[in-house]
C-alpha distance (Angstrom), angle and dihedral (degrees) to the residues before:
residue distance angle dihedral
M1 . . .
A2 3.80 . .
A3 3.79 119.1 .
R4 3.77 114.7 -108.0
M5 3.78 133.2 -153.8
K6 3.75 128.8 -170.2
I7 3.77 135.5 -172.3
K8 3.77 131.5 178.2
L9 3.80 118.8 -138.8
V10 3.82 118.1 -157.9
Q11 3.79 126.8 -174.6
T12 3.82 109.8 -125.6
G13 3.83 101.2 167.1
P14 3.80 141.0 13.1
V15 3.83 91.5 -67.8
K16 3.81 100.3 -6.2
F17 3.78 123.9 113.6
V18 3.78 133.9 -176.8
A19 3.78 118.3 -152.0
R20 3.80 120.1 -158.2
N21 3.79 125.9 -170.3
A22 3.81 126.8 -150.0
A23 3.82 91.1 -91.0
G24 3.81 91.5 54.4
A25 3.81 98.4 -107.4
I26 3.80 114.0 143.5
G27 3.78 139.2 -149.7
V28 3.80 128.1 -171.7
I29 3.80 128.5 -141.1
D30 3.79 120.8 -174.3
G31 3.77 132.4 175.9
P32 3.80 128.1 -126.9
T33 3.80 120.9 -78.9
D34 3.82 91.8 -109.2
Q35 3.82 86.7 63.8
G36 3.80 94.6 46.0
G37 3.79 96.9 -89.0
E38 3.79 125.9 139.9
N39 3.81 100.1 -148.8
A40 3.81 86.2 -111.8
G41 3.78 96.1 136.1
L42 3.76 145.8 14.6
R43 3.78 121.7 -69.4
P44 3.82 115.4 -115.3
M45 3.82 93.9 -105.3
E46 3.81 90.7 47.3
T47 3.78 86.7 53.3
L48 3.80 88.8 56.4
L49 3.82 90.7 53.7
F50 3.80 89.0 46.8
A51 3.82 90.3 52.1
L52 3.80 91.4 50.7
A53 3.82 92.9 48.7
G54 3.79 92.2 44.9
C55 3.79 95.1 47.6
S56 3.78 94.2 48.9
S57 3.82 93.0 42.3
L58 3.80 91.5 57.3
D59 3.81 88.8 51.3
V60 3.80 93.0 48.1
L61 3.81 92.4 49.8
H62 3.81 90.7 50.2
I63 3.81 94.8 46.4
M64 3.81 93.1 46.4
K65 3.80 90.3 50.8
K66 3.81 90.7 51.1
Q67 3.82 88.5 50.4
R68 3.83 88.5 52.6
Q69 3.78 91.0 -119.8
H70 3.81 114.6 152.3
L71 3.81 100.6 -130.8
E72 3.81 103.1 176.8
R73 3.79 97.8 -178.3
L74 3.78 138.7 -1.7
E75 3.80 130.1 -153.2
V76 3.79 125.6 -177.2
E77 3.80 127.5 -164.4
V78 3.79 114.3 -163.9
D79 3.79 123.9 -162.2
G80 3.78 115.6 -170.1
E81 3.82 123.1 -170.7
R82 3.80 115.7 -155.3
L83 3.77 128.8 -160.3
D84 3.79 117.5 -110.1
A85 3.79 92.3 -120.5
V86 3.77 142.4 85.5
P87 2.93 112.0 -65.2
A88 3.83 93.4 32.6
V89 3.79 97.1 -146.9
F90 3.79 125.2 175.2
N91 3.78 114.9 -97.8
R92 3.83 97.0 174.8
I93 3.79 133.5 24.2
H94 3.80 125.9 -178.7
L95 3.79 123.9 -168.1
R96 3.80 122.6 -162.3
F97 3.80 111.6 -163.6
K98 3.80 115.4 -161.4
G99 3.79 114.4 -163.9
Y100 3.78 125.3 -164.6
G101 3.78 126.0 -159.1
Q102 3.77 138.3 44.3
I103 3.80 97.0 -39.0
D104 3.78 135.8 144.8
I105 3.82 110.7 -117.4
K106 3.81 92.6 -144.8
R107 3.81 92.2 54.0
F108 3.78 90.0 44.5
Q109 3.82 92.0 52.9
K110 3.81 90.3 45.3
A111 3.81 89.8 54.2
I112 3.80 89.9 50.5
D113 3.80 92.2 48.0
L114 3.81 92.2 48.9
S115 3.78 90.5 51.5
M116 3.79 94.5 48.4
E117 3.81 96.1 42.6
K118 3.79 102.7 35.6
Y119 3.79 120.1 5.9
C120 3.82 113.0 33.4
S121 3.80 108.3 90.8
V122 3.80 92.7 -162.8
S123 3.80 94.4 54.6
R124 3.79 91.2 45.7
M125 3.81 90.6 53.2
L126 3.80 93.2 48.5
E127 3.79 99.3 39.4
P128 3.79 101.4 82.4
K129 3.82 89.5 61.8
V130 3.81 103.4 22.6
T131 3.81 129.3 58.3
I132 3.80 105.1 -132.2
T133 3.80 122.2 -169.4
A134 3.79 128.5 177.8
E135 3.78 136.5 -171.4
G136 3.77 134.6 -173.9
V137 3.79 125.9 -143.1
I138 3.79 131.9 177.1
G139 3.82 116.5 -117.9
């Protein structure tokens, strides 16, 4: 049987929504001020970038641990380029992973590549339509 996920989205402001998963964790989406928003949450497309960074980060942490690399902390900067059209979909996304600790840069990049090319469900869903690149640097 296929795995299932569910969230419930509830409007809590003019263009603000709170999402809650089955475990009770929440996320907030809010629209821009010109649409009545309060900048109190991420925009939907920012949430997509957040999902991509989060998905791949979990993979990288797991792979680095299996490689016995002491990754003390991980930061990811994501830069998404959207088309000037309606809908304004992403056409390019670049992730810059910054790893801290006594780690080998080649193993770090390999972990990133494995995530992007094989393990991260979000990148695999986006990839047919979006060019995704990723680099690793040591902090």
